[in-house]
OpenMM code with the backbone's topology and positions (N, CA, C; nanometers):
from openmm import Vec3, app, unit

residues = "MET THR ALA SER LEU LEU LEU ARG ALA ALA LEU LEU GLY THR ALA ALA GLY GLY ARG SER SER LEU GLY LEU ALA ALA PRO ALA LEU THR ALA PRO ALA ARG LEU PRO VAL ARG LEU ALA ALA LEU ALA ALA VAL ALA GLY GLU VAL VAL ALA ASP LYS LEU PRO GLY THR PRO SER ARG THR VAL PRO PRO SER ALA ALA PHE ARG LEU ALA SER GLY ALA GLY GLY GLY ALA LEU LEU ALA ARG ARG GLY HIS ALA GLY VAL VAL LEU PRO VAL LEU ALA GLY ALA ALA GLY ALA ALA ALA GLY THR LEU GLY GLY ALA ARG TRP ARG ALA ARG ALA GLY GLU ARG VAL PRO ASP TRP GLN ALA ALA LEU ALA GLU ASP ALA VAL VAL LEU ALA LEU ALA THR LEU ALA CYS LEU PRO GLY ARG ARG GLY ARG GLY ARG GLY THR MET GLY ALA".split()
positions = [
    Vec3(0.0987, -0.0790, -0.0588),
    Vec3(0.0008, -0.0083, -0.0158),
    Vec3(0.1068, 0.1353, 0.0095),
    Vec3(0.0192, 0.1811, -0.0814),
    Vec3(0.1289, 0.3121, -0.1147),
    Vec3(0.0532, 0.4469, -0.0714),
    Vec3(0.1770, 0.6018, 0.0154),
    Vec3(0.0671, 0.7124, 0.0248),
    Vec3(0.0032, 0.7696, -0.0470),
    Vec3(0.0265, 0.7139, -0.2223),
    Vec3(-0.0286, 0.7423, -0.3280),
    Vec3(-0.2190, 0.6967, -0.3062),
    Vec3(-0.2037, 0.6337, -0.2668),
    Vec3(-0.3199, 0.5180, -0.2851),
    Vec3(-0.4078, 0.6036, -0.1391),
    Vec3(-0.3338, 0.6262, -0.0606),
    Vec3(-0.4365, 0.6634, 0.0474),
    Vec3(-0.4458, 0.7737, 0.0123),
    Vec3(-0.3886, 0.9054, -0.0556),
    Vec3(-0.4064, 1.0264, -0.0953),
    Vec3(-0.5771, 1.0804, -0.2182),
    Vec3(-0.5310, 0.9296, -0.3108),
    Vec3(-0.5853, 0.9415, -0.3905),
    Vec3(-0.7574, 0.9137, -0.3357),
    Vec3(-0.8039, 0.7940, -0.2248),
    Vec3(-0.9050, 0.7604, -0.1251),
    Vec3(-0.9565, 0.8762, -0.1142),
    Vec3(-0.8878, 0.9287, -0.0188),
    Vec3(-0.9385, 1.1309, 0.0558),
    Vec3(-0.9676, 1.1508, -0.0608),
    Vec3(-0.8813, 1.1978, -0.1819),
    Vec3(-0.9497, 1.3071, -0.2566),
    Vec3(-1.0959, 1.1922, -0.3612),
    Vec3(-1.1004, 1.1035, -0.3438),
    Vec3(-1.2532, 1.0577, -0.4337),
    Vec3(-1.3623, 1.0528, -0.3484),
    Vec3(-1.2854, 1.0677, -0.1743),
    Vec3(-1.3819, 1.0876, -0.0699),
    Vec3(-1.4316, 1.2261, -0.0317),
    Vec3(-1.3850, 1.2761, -0.1217),
    Vec3(-1.3761, 1.4674, -0.0783),
    Vec3(-1.4996, 1.5135, -0.1670),
    Vec3(-1.4394, 1.4165, -0.3085),
    Vec3(-1.5492, 1.4444, -0.4302),
    Vec3(-1.6453, 1.3491, -0.3978),
    Vec3(-1.7087, 1.2828, -0.3668),
    Vec3(-1.7986, 1.2089, -0.2965),
    Vec3(-1.8743, 1.2974, -0.1834),
    Vec3(-1.8237, 1.3356, -0.1462),
    Vec3(-1.8934, 1.4341, -0.0435),
    Vec3(-1.9616, 1.5849, -0.0966),
    Vec3(-1.9441, 1.6043, -0.2395),
    Vec3(-1.9876, 1.6963, -0.2469),
    Vec3(-2.0487, 1.6325, -0.3437),
    Vec3(-2.0422, 1.5369, -0.4555),
    Vec3(-2.1577, 1.4869, -0.5385),
    Vec3(-2.1337, 1.2766, -0.5235),
    Vec3(-2.2530, 1.2375, -0.4265),
    Vec3(-2.2398, 1.1255, -0.3908),
    Vec3(-2.1885, 1.0535, -0.5235),
    Vec3(-2.2922, 1.0651, -0.6068),
    Vec3(-2.2015, 0.9231, -0.6993),
    Vec3(-2.1007, 0.9502, -0.7414),
    Vec3(-1.9986, 1.0242, -0.6852),
    Vec3(-1.9128, 1.0084, -0.7679),
    Vec3(-1.8119, 0.9008, -0.6976),
    Vec3(-1.7836, 0.8385, -0.5659),
    Vec3(-1.7396, 0.8013, -0.5203),
    Vec3(-1.7634, 0.6414, -0.5833),
    Vec3(-1.8832, 0.6033, -0.6088),
    Vec3(-1.8784, 0.4669, -0.6751),
    Vec3(-1.8569, 0.4901, -0.8275),
    Vec3(-1.9200, 0.6342, -0.9277),
    Vec3(-1.9088, 0.6226, -1.0530),
    Vec3(-1.7362, 0.6344, -1.0901),
    Vec3(-1.6462, 0.7440, -1.0526),
    Vec3(-1.5809, 0.8160, -1.1074),
    Vec3(-1.4568, 0.6569, -1.1669),
    Vec3(-1.4573, 0.5817, -1.0420),
    Vec3(-1.3450, 0.4434, -1.0673),
    Vec3(-1.4431, 0.3657, -1.1920),
    Vec3(-1.5140, 0.3960, -1.1545),
    Vec3(-1.6348, 0.3099, -1.2844),
    Vec3(-1.6192, 0.3886, -1.3976),
    Vec3(-1.6124, 0.4485, -1.4547),
    Vec3(-1.5795, 0.6060, -1.5069),
    Vec3(-1.4407, 0.5725, -1.5987),
    Vec3(-1.3533, 0.5842, -1.5417),
    Vec3(-1.2393, 0.5710, -1.5407),
    Vec3(-1.1497, 0.3873, -1.5260),
    Vec3(-1.2423, 0.3173, -1.4998),
    Vec3(-1.1680, 0.1793, -1.5651),
    Vec3(-1.2080, 0.0577, -1.7058),
    Vec3(-1.1330, -0.0013, -1.7152),
    Vec3(-1.1937, -0.0725, -1.8474),
    Vec3(-1.3410, -0.1711, -1.7945),
    Vec3(-1.4406, -0.0936, -1.7648),
    Vec3(-1.5660, -0.1614, -1.7263),
    Vec3(-1.6841, -0.1411, -1.8506),
    Vec3(-1.7640, -0.2391, -1.8698),
    Vec3(-1.8501, -0.2968, -1.9580),
    Vec3(-1.9462, -0.1560, -1.9896),
    Vec3(-1.9694, -0.1684, -2.0995),
    Vec3(-2.0614, -0.0058, -2.1454),
    Vec3(-2.1690, 0.0588, -2.0655),
    Vec3(-2.2202, -0.1142, -2.0110),
    Vec3(-2.3466, -0.0906, -1.9281),
    Vec3(-2.3376, -0.0267, -1.8154),
    Vec3(-2.2318, -0.0720, -1.7207),
    Vec3(-2.2099, -0.0426, -1.6232),
    Vec3(-2.1762, 0.1152, -1.6690),
    Vec3(-2.0676, 0.1658, -1.7403),
    Vec3(-2.0127, 0.3133, -1.7844),
    Vec3(-2.0998, 0.3318, -1.7835),
    Vec3(-2.2384, 0.3500, -1.8806),
    Vec3(-2.3498, 0.4108, -1.8757),
    Vec3(-2.4390, 0.4810, -1.7598),
    Vec3(-2.4386, 0.3857, -1.6675),
    Vec3(-2.4703, 0.4108, -1.5610),
    Vec3(-2.4547, 0.4744, -1.4746),
    Vec3(-2.2560, 0.4868, -1.4493),
    Vec3(-2.2218, 0.5829, -1.3850),
    Vec3(-2.2528, 0.7040, -1.4182),
    Vec3(-2.2428, 0.7263, -1.5647),
    Vec3(-2.2459, 0.8554, -1.6373),
    Vec3(-2.3829, 0.9048, -1.5665),
    Vec3(-2.4991, 0.8329, -1.5818),
    Vec3(-2.6381, 0.8614, -1.5442),
    Vec3(-2.6496, 0.9219, -1.4107),
    Vec3(-2.6144, 0.8224, -1.3538),
    Vec3(-2.6101, 0.8410, -1.2301),
    Vec3(-2.5514, 0.9902, -1.1620),
    Vec3(-2.4158, 1.0352, -1.2446),
    Vec3(-2.3773, 1.1317, -1.2294),
    Vec3(-2.4375, 1.2574, -1.2509),
    Vec3(-2.4837, 1.2500, -1.4053),
    Vec3(-2.5638, 1.3674, -1.4241),
    Vec3(-2.6655, 1.3673, -1.4115),
    Vec3(-2.7876, 1.2949, -1.2976),
    Vec3(-2.8984, 1.3049, -1.2696),
    Vec3(-2.8490, 1.3810, -1.1185),
    Vec3(-2.7374, 1.3308, -1.0494),
    Vec3(-2.6711, 1.4550, -0.9041),
    Vec3(-2.6381, 1.5489, -0.9493),
    Vec3(-2.5874, 1.5660, -1.0727),
    Vec3(-2.5438, 1.6974, -1.0690),
    Vec3(-2.6529, 1.7818, -1.1385),
    Vec3(-2.7560, 1.7240, -1.1767),
    Vec3(-2.8998, 1.8004, -1.2142),
    Vec3(-2.9595, 1.8387, -1.0790),
    Vec3(-2.9756, 1.7294, -1.0744),
    Vec3(-3.0538, 1.7639, -0.9170),
    Vec3(-3.0213, 1.8231, -0.7774),
    Vec3(-2.9218, 1.8733, -0.7872),
    Vec3(-2.8332, 1.9229, -0.7194),
    Vec3(-2.8817, 2.1140, -0.6883),
    Vec3(-2.8862, 2.0837, -0.8518),
    Vec3(-2.9358, 2.2653, -0.8776),
    Vec3(-3.1330, 2.3001, -0.8158),
    Vec3(-3.1981, 2.2136, -0.8408),
    Vec3(-3.3045, 2.2095, -0.7819),
    Vec3(-3.3377, 2.2139, -0.6299),
    Vec3(-3.3989, 2.3702, -0.6099),
    Vec3(-3.4745, 2.3909, -0.4965),
    Vec3(-3.5222, 2.3604, -0.3954),
    Vec3(-3.5833, 2.1685, -0.4071),
    Vec3(-3.6325, 2.1034, -0.3326),
    Vec3(-3.4900, 1.9584, -0.2796),
    Vec3(-3.3922, 1.9815, -0.3149),
    Vec3(-3.2805, 1.9339, -0.2957),
    Vec3(-3.2638, 1.9422, -0.1714),
    Vec3(-3.2452, 1.7982, -0.0722),
    Vec3(-3.2338, 1.8527, 0.1289),
    Vec3(-3.0574, 1.9021, 0.0951),
    Vec3(-3.0382, 1.9014, 0.2708),
    Vec3(-2.9157, 1.9295, 0.2451),
    Vec3(-2.8238, 1.8768, 0.2327),
    Vec3(-2.6798, 1.8278, 0.1941),
    Vec3(-2.6044, 1.6783, 0.2078),
    Vec3(-2.5442, 1.6502, 0.3476),
    Vec3(-2.6151, 1.7345, 0.4295),
    Vec3(-2.5628, 1.6951, 0.5685),
    Vec3(-2.6550, 1.6353, 0.6658),
    Vec3(-2.7744, 1.6387, 0.6242),
    Vec3(-2.9253, 1.5548, 0.7149),
    Vec3(-2.8049, 1.3504, 0.7269),
    Vec3(-2.9451, 1.3388, 0.8029),
    Vec3(-2.8569, 1.1721, 0.7841),
    Vec3(-2.8643, 1.1052, 0.6796),
    Vec3(-2.9706, 1.0963, 0.5929),
    Vec3(-2.9383, 0.9746, 0.5065),
    Vec3(-2.8622, 1.0066, 0.4003),
    Vec3(-2.8483, 1.1520, 0.3492),
    Vec3(-2.7500, 1.1989, 0.2574),
    Vec3(-2.6349, 1.2061, 0.2755),
    Vec3(-2.5602, 1.2569, 0.4676),
    Vec3(-2.4635, 1.2210, 0.5174),
    Vec3(-2.4439, 1.0417, 0.5139),
    Vec3(-2.4870, 1.0140, 0.5313),
    Vec3(-2.4882, 0.8717, 0.5265),
    Vec3(-2.4240, 0.7834, 0.3915),
    Vec3(-2.4678, 0.8239, 0.3411),
    Vec3(-2.4954, 0.7752, 0.1744),
    Vec3(-2.3430, 0.8393, 0.0862),
    Vec3(-2.2883, 0.9551, 0.1481),
    Vec3(-2.1934, 0.9857, 0.1047),
    Vec3(-2.0726, 0.9330, 0.1516),
    Vec3(-2.0779, 0.9082, 0.3093),
    Vec3(-2.0019, 0.8715, 0.4132),
    Vec3(-1.9561, 0.6719, 0.2809),
    Vec3(-2.0536, 0.6493, 0.2795),
    Vec3(-2.0473, 0.5108, 0.2398),
    Vec3(-1.9985, 0.5023, 0.0602),
    Vec3(-2.0149, 0.5754, -0.0050),
    Vec3(-1.9997, 0.6088, -0.1544),
    Vec3(-1.8412, 0.6587, -0.1207),
    Vec3(-1.7594, 0.6896, 0.0013),
    Vec3(-1.6560, 0.7771, -0.0093),
    Vec3(-1.5580, 0.6508, 0.0169),
    Vec3(-1.5802, 0.5620, 0.0947),
    Vec3(-1.5186, 0.4539, 0.1510),
    Vec3(-1.5432, 0.3325, 0.0133),
    Vec3(-1.6994, 0.3025, -0.0262),
    Vec3(-1.6563, 0.2566, -0.1301),
    Vec3(-1.5578, 0.2841, -0.2400),
    Vec3(-1.5705, 0.3808, -0.3069),
    Vec3(-1.4652, 0.4691, -0.4306),
    Vec3(-1.3089, 0.3849, -0.3397),
    Vec3(-1.3063, 0.4372, -0.2222),
    Vec3(-1.1465, 0.3480, -0.1955),
    Vec3(-1.1161, 0.2204, -0.1873),
    Vec3(-1.2465, 0.1356, -0.1543),
    Vec3(-1.2486, -0.0261, -0.1948),
    Vec3(-1.1787, 0.0091, -0.3093),
    Vec3(-1.2742, 0.0111, -0.4442),
    Vec3(-1.2482, -0.0131, -0.5294),
    Vec3(-1.0956, 0.0820, -0.5914),
    Vec3(-1.0377, 0.1848, -0.5655),
    Vec3(-0.9171, 0.1976, -0.5884),
    Vec3(-0.8559, 0.1187, -0.4926),
    Vec3(-0.8359, 0.0211, -0.3986),
    Vec3(-0.7384, -0.0447, -0.3242),
    Vec3(-0.7708, -0.1115, -0.4287),
    Vec3(-0.8800, -0.1655, -0.4723),
    Vec3(-0.9116, -0.3424, -0.5343),
    Vec3(-0.7680, -0.3299, -0.6837),
    Vec3(-0.8753, -0.1576, -0.7382),
    Vec3(-0.7603, -0.1594, -0.8677),
    Vec3(-0.6215, -0.1633, -0.8505),
    Vec3(-0.5607, -0.1174, -0.7606),
    Vec3(-0.4309, -0.1587, -0.7158),
    Vec3(-0.3510, -0.2797, -0.6548),
    Vec3(-0.4088, -0.3745, -0.6021),
    Vec3(-0.4094, -0.5183, -0.5427),
    Vec3(-0.3695, -0.4341, -0.4291),
    Vec3(-0.4343, -0.4120, -0.3824),
    Vec3(-0.3688, -0.3750, -0.2213),
    Vec3(-0.4822, -0.3618, -0.0917),
    Vec3(-0.4336, -0.3742, -0.0210),
    Vec3(-0.5727, -0.4018, 0.1481),
    Vec3(-0.6422, -0.3084, 0.1523),
    Vec3(-0.7831, -0.2894, 0.1538),
    Vec3(-0.8790, -0.1997, 0.1507),
    Vec3(-0.8980, -0.1507, 0.2431),
    Vec3(-0.8402, -0.1940, 0.4043),
    Vec3(-0.8940, -0.0796, 0.5164),
    Vec3(-0.8289, 0.0029, 0.5252),
    Vec3(-0.7401, 0.0961, 0.4745),
    Vec3(-0.6817, 0.1624, 0.4794),
    Vec3(-0.7617, 0.2970, 0.4135),
    Vec3(-0.7365, 0.2567, 0.2432),
    Vec3(-0.8112, 0.2954, 0.1768),
    Vec3(-1.0083, 0.3581, 0.2122),
    Vec3(-1.0246, 0.2640, 0.2313),
    Vec3(-1.2043, 0.2608, 0.2903),
    Vec3(-1.1848, 0.3750, 0.4117),
    Vec3(-1.0837, 0.3180, 0.5295),
    Vec3(-1.0991, 0.4829, 0.6001),
    Vec3(-1.0679, 0.6113, 0.5652),
    Vec3(-1.0232, 0.6204, 0.4188),
    Vec3(-0.8903, 0.7542, 0.4184),
    Vec3(-1.0950, 0.8173, 0.3032),
    Vec3(-1.1100, 0.7038, 0.2281),
    Vec3(-1.2279, 0.7415, 0.1372),
    Vec3(-1.3617, 0.8229, 0.2658),
    Vec3(-1.4098, 0.7473, 0.3561),
    Vec3(-1.5028, 0.7786, 0.4591),
    Vec3(-1.4420, 0.9071, 0.4920),
    Vec3(-1.3258, 0.9367, 0.5611),
    Vec3(-1.2881, 1.0605, 0.5927),
    Vec3(-1.2874, 1.1435, 0.4662),
    Vec3(-1.2180, 1.1350, 0.3907),
    Vec3(-1.2716, 1.2522, 0.2380),
    Vec3(-1.4201, 1.2803, 0.2542),
    Vec3(-1.4346, 1.2179, 0.2862),
    Vec3(-1.6117, 1.1777, 0.2128),
    Vec3(-1.6779, 1.3161, 0.3379),
    Vec3(-1.6324, 1.2681, 0.4639),
    Vec3(-1.7057, 1.3584, 0.5746),
    Vec3(-1.5887, 1.5014, 0.6218),
    Vec3(-1.5213, 1.5044, 0.5271),
    Vec3(-1.4103, 1.6604, 0.4536),
    Vec3(-1.5248, 1.7062, 0.3903),
    Vec3(-1.5237, 1.6461, 0.2796),
    Vec3(-1.5946, 1.7068, 0.1529),
    Vec3(-1.7525, 1.7533, 0.1853),
    Vec3(-1.8331, 1.6787, 0.2863),
    Vec3(-1.9774, 1.6534, 0.2676),
    Vec3(-1.9577, 1.7930, 0.3838),
    Vec3(-1.8983, 1.8368, 0.4771),
    Vec3(-1.8817, 1.9010, 0.5751),
    Vec3(-1.8274, 2.0689, 0.5353),
    Vec3(-1.6987, 2.0492, 0.4760),
    Vec3(-1.6530, 2.1711, 0.3938),
    Vec3(-1.7342, 2.1959, 0.2393),
    Vec3(-1.7958, 2.0976, 0.1977),
    Vec3(-1.8436, 2.1489, 0.0868),
    Vec3(-2.0078, 2.2121, 0.1086),
    Vec3(-2.0764, 2.1844, 0.2001),
    Vec3(-2.1669, 2.2255, 0.2295),
    Vec3(-2.1542, 2.3819, 0.3132),
    Vec3(-2.0394, 2.4032, 0.4062),
    Vec3(-2.0383, 2.5774, 0.4349),
    Vec3(-1.9803, 2.6306, 0.3227),
    Vec3(-1.8668, 2.6003, 0.2329),
    Vec3(-1.8027, 2.6787, 0.1278),
    Vec3(-1.9565, 2.7100, 0.0302),
    Vec3(-2.0376, 2.6104, 0.0315),
    Vec3(-2.1453, 2.6357, -0.0835),
    Vec3(-2.2653, 2.7721, -0.0235),
    Vec3(-2.3187, 2.7384, 0.1714),
    Vec3(-2.3848, 2.8575, 0.2066),
    Vec3(-2.2560, 2.9783, 0.1175),
    Vec3(-2.1548, 2.9924, 0.1849),
    Vec3(-2.1069, 3.0883, 0.2011),
    Vec3(-2.0477, 3.1859, 0.0924),
    Vec3(-2.0540, 3.0981, -0.0704),
    Vec3(-2.0358, 3.1330, -0.1897),
    Vec3(-2.1491, 3.1771, -0.2243),
    Vec3(-2.2797, 3.0562, -0.1422),
    Vec3(-2.4101, 3.1350, -0.1974),
    Vec3(-2.4239, 3.2615, -0.1556),
    Vec3(-2.4086, 3.3503, -0.0526),
    Vec3(-2.4322, 3.4563, -0.0440),
    Vec3(-2.3771, 3.5934, -0.1477),
    Vec3(-2.2527, 3.5050, -0.2057),
    Vec3(-2.2110, 3.5990, -0.2758),
    Vec3(-2.2389, 3.6537, -0.4198),
    Vec3(-2.2907, 3.4933, -0.4742),
    Vec3(-2.3037, 3.4827, -0.6412),
    Vec3(-2.4094, 3.3837, -0.6319),
    Vec3(-2.5203, 3.3852, -0.7082),
    Vec3(-2.6457, 3.2914, -0.7252),
    Vec3(-2.5967, 3.1284, -0.7170),
    Vec3(-2.6988, 3.0639, -0.6321),
    Vec3(-2.6131, 2.9457, -0.5761),
    Vec3(-2.6530, 2.8207, -0.6671),
    Vec3(-2.7212, 2.8811, -0.8235),
    Vec3(-2.6780, 2.7743, -0.9213),
    Vec3(-2.5167, 2.8353, -0.9617),
    Vec3(-2.4984, 2.9181, -0.9959),
    Vec3(-2.3575, 2.9341, -0.9772),
    Vec3(-2.1996, 2.8799, -0.9240),
    Vec3(-2.2535, 2.9162, -0.7374),
    Vec3(-2.1688, 2.8280, -0.6419),
    Vec3(-2.1812, 2.6948, -0.6642),
    Vec3(-2.3214, 2.5960, -0.7175),
    Vec3(-2.3254, 2.4857, -0.7658),
    Vec3(-2.2031, 2.4173, -0.8889),
    Vec3(-2.2252, 2.5036, -0.9704),
    Vec3(-2.1261, 2.5161, -1.1020),
    Vec3(-2.0005, 2.4748, -1.0478),
    Vec3(-1.9724, 2.6006, -1.0088),
    Vec3(-1.7942, 2.5999, -0.9361),
    Vec3(-1.7738, 2.4429, -0.8922),
    Vec3(-1.9138, 2.3632, -0.8128),
    Vec3(-1.8375, 2.2750, -0.7299),
    Vec3(-1.8631, 2.1519, -0.7664),
    Vec3(-1.9528, 2.1826, -0.8688),
    Vec3(-1.9635, 2.0298, -0.9865),
    Vec3(-1.7904, 2.0478, -1.0427),
    Vec3(-1.6899, 2.2087, -1.0936),
    Vec3(-1.6100, 2.1634, -1.1245),
    Vec3(-1.4840, 2.0959, -1.0495),
    Vec3(-1.5149, 2.1418, -0.9243),
    Vec3(-1.3951, 2.0497, -0.8045),
    Vec3(-1.4015, 1.9308, -0.7781),
    Vec3(-1.5534, 1.8901, -0.7672),
    Vec3(-1.5287, 1.7901, -0.7224),
    Vec3(-1.5039, 1.6314, -0.8670),
    Vec3(-1.5731, 1.7450, -0.9617),
    Vec3(-1.5531, 1.6495, -1.1248),
    Vec3(-1.3873, 1.6157, -1.0937),
    Vec3(-1.2978, 1.7333, -1.1016),
    Vec3(-1.1596, 1.7444, -1.1256),
    Vec3(-1.0623, 1.6489, -0.9883),
    Vec3(-1.1563, 1.6302, -0.8753),
    Vec3(-1.0955, 1.5774, -0.7660),
    Vec3(-1.1246, 1.4069, -0.8246),
    Vec3(-1.2521, 1.4198, -0.8808),
    Vec3(-1.2537, 1.2886, -0.8629),
    Vec3(-1.1638, 1.2097, -0.9857),
    Vec3(-1.1498, 1.3175, -1.1199),
    Vec3(-1.0162, 1.2324, -1.2010),
    Vec3(-0.9494, 1.2253, -1.1844),
    Vec3(-0.9018, 1.3268, -1.1334),
    Vec3(-0.7852, 1.3647, -1.0131),
    Vec3(-0.6697, 1.1795, -0.9448),
    Vec3(-0.8253, 1.1473, -0.9003),
    Vec3(-0.7891, 1.0660, -0.7622),
    Vec3(-0.7830, 0.8560, -0.8198),
    Vec3(-0.9188, 0.9213, -0.9920),
    Vec3(-0.9576, 0.7552, -1.0123),
    Vec3(-0.8689, 0.7425, -1.1703),
    Vec3(-0.7630, 0.8469, -1.2510),
    Vec3(-0.7015, 0.8083, -1.3671),
    Vec3(-0.5759, 0.7092, -1.3053),
    Vec3(-0.5050, 0.6085, -1.3670),
    Vec3(-0.4030, 0.5730, -1.3483),
    Vec3(-0.2694, 0.6691, -1.3747),
    Vec3(-0.1455, 0.6757, -1.3214),
    Vec3(-0.0315, 0.8034, -1.3944),
    Vec3(0.0566, 0.6765, -1.3902),
    Vec3(0.1668, 0.7249, -1.4296),
    Vec3(0.2869, 0.6720, -1.5233),
    Vec3(0.3615, 0.5784, -1.4148),
    Vec3(0.3561, 0.5774, -1.2803),
    Vec3(0.4055, 0.4588, -1.1992),
    Vec3(0.3638, 0.4265, -1.1102),
    Vec3(0.3623, 0.3233, -1.0649),
    Vec3(0.2942, 0.2650, -0.9424),
    Vec3(0.1333, 0.2771, -0.9437),
    Vec3(0.0898, 0.2830, -1.0191),
    Vec3(-0.1091, 0.2692, -1.0557),
    Vec3(-0.0907, 0.1828, -1.1345),
    Vec3(-0.2088, 0.0880, -1.0831),
    Vec3(-0.2624, -0.0264, -1.1813),
    Vec3(-0.3538, 0.0614, -1.2958),
    Vec3(-0.3894, -0.0490, -1.3809),
    Vec3(-0.4587, -0.0261, -1.4484),
    Vec3(-0.5412, -0.1248, -1.4678),
    Vec3(-0.5641, -0.2385, -1.3760),
    Vec3(-0.6136, -0.3553, -1.3608),
    Vec3(-0.8060, -0.2832, -1.3935),
    Vec3(-0.8686, -0.4323, -1.4331),
    Vec3(-0.9868, -0.4026, -1.4031),
    Vec3(-1.0351, -0.3945, -1.2788),
    Vec3(-1.2077, -0.3933, -1.2053),
    Vec3(-1.2467, -0.3552, -1.0711),
    Vec3(-1.3697, -0.4351, -1.1096),
    Vec3(-1.4690, -0.4778, -1.1898),
    Vec3(-1.5751, -0.5133, -1.1975),
    Vec3(-1.6491, -0.4280, -1.1655),
    Vec3(-1.6925, -0.2669, -1.1552),
    Vec3(-1.7363, -0.2018, -1.1454),
    Vec3(-1.7579, -0.0842, -1.2238),
] * unit.nanometer
topology = app.Topology()
chain = topology.addChain("A")
for resn in residues:
    res = topology.addResidue(resn, chain)
    for name in ("N", "CA", "C"):
        topology.addAtom(name, app.Element.getBySymbol(name[0]), res)
């Protein structure tokens, strides 16, 4: 297990704190998965990006939403560990910790940004940040990161 894997799991968890679907969808979108899996992952992310802008969408910090974000971050950490053929316990914990930070920090940032610009603009900026984090966490590098399949 490398520090890089733990960092990538934490980054993916942080992204999942912002958009809960990214914890599981980003690894699926960046792995050699089957087309139906990729389409389902893409649909989940797109649906959440749209739903996030709707006025009736509940806060990410309420218990059902927050718990799902933590589970998504942990699951993403497990998928990254499996991809790298490493133990899963520490990446799962790093993913969950990142998701907690992303959930709470993202909610606080979004509230502050929403005071300065329209909420939809703050949401678009958040989309860009979490998508970049998820991409950075999931794309394999030149050395030390496997390109194996994940089955997800």
